[in-house]
Steps between C-alpha positions, in 0.01 A plus 500: 500500500358229275818296541483533880134394501587200282781399736272528802235290325760234418622493861143473627430213263820331614408539869154357431654200326738443791211523748304246297807278481535520879142387549543222245823375658338502844208293369728252324725469805202433725364231268839329468560506876198279575606194293860546619381474859331171412819371338709587806249361750454171314877460462534537879225242552671265253829537689328387818348203315847402376619507862218257584604274213858499627380398846300212350798386292721505809246287688496244216874460453485143631221407256641634171831440328790741566497598131131593505544683830791702361303584184197618701722714722666656192161575344378658825816713520454618139135585566593705807766683301248577225247627754762728654579648157131558429463681833816706448410624153132540588588719798738704285216557252274602789759753618512656152120519487484660845748759381288574193187532716682730741620722219164513325320594823738779589386851418698708256799651677423316826807387692482150646737291715704319237756221507727639227719189445190281460340748261813519283539121498137433409484749213836404350390137487151596384665671203728201441213250494298729272793507258534122520128462428543695176834342400589156634858537374557804722732459795718728708726487804333704774701631794328662798661681793279626784597615851425259783227586750396818322194648676179576316483859379217735411486538124249497213535133395297536179742756360813304591368165376395643162840664462690180581278301265563744214877500556519121534289452185732728304814333637378150418400612151846655446697192608273275294552712188877488545483123553304462176763706317813339646383147571622253760830681561308774683381442858206730595540654846274711721583640842296691756654646816332678791678726749334666797639761742401832657139465382615475138459211259733440207391242242744406223377297203755383243499286188755406237256536212517684169514844665345834403633721222621850585223646288229323701673562835444875466123460475443170684258650754294681235167368381481268199868404511571129470787276389259216420349428156143597413252287692739421787538840664273797561767758583323579828676261739804709587304827514255340742786353703671839520179667616430228758848532648539878492142613566334209674794399719696828513813320389750507216578259216822504298661259255813414305503294185726391218423306184563124545625557854177548689305749707495593868217692666521649849193601700547702819200549725427664836313278745409470864475200730158384614 
């Protein structure tokens, strides 16, 4: 009885931390979105100003040398290209923030219309950039395969996004560890594939990292089991992922792994179109 009470207390504390984290992420996302909007809007205004400069240069072609005219036109073209890149990456950042806000506002267990390919793409790359932020030497070949024109489906996006983030984090860690061990001869690879038919979703996530030992495989979804050294893993990630998939989303999660060959996870979920 005491052990059960302790487990319930730990789960309650964990849920409270996750709720606090959701509120914090929503606040951070909101604050970041405002300056990003300014960046995007001013880049659009600057693009229009460059267009005006080009018009002026064209009107003065008979008054300036051909060399100066060509240089001004090249500078204007470079500025427009830079403005387009600022807009593109700013809008991508905005889309990530909107996704975070959507997830943080959703109630626990609430199904929402979700663009699954976009969600998978955003959270895989969110994990990648987080890994790059911690280790500038990290790199990996990422392959993505999503069905064309897949409709939005009703699903609990918080549960799926957290699961994908956990699996991507683990995969990127595994390929990076193998790269550190084997050096430049090893090429880190990560692949995510989505299949959709008959109101079922199948997500396959594969890496060619260091793999999981047979001993750990048997208890991977238990609490406090981690393949990472002390300070880098809590042992809760895969247990949480398993619970999110099986309880929160009523799906299944399976995996295959071999040492120095890699790991493949498969998530199968029921869903319904909006």
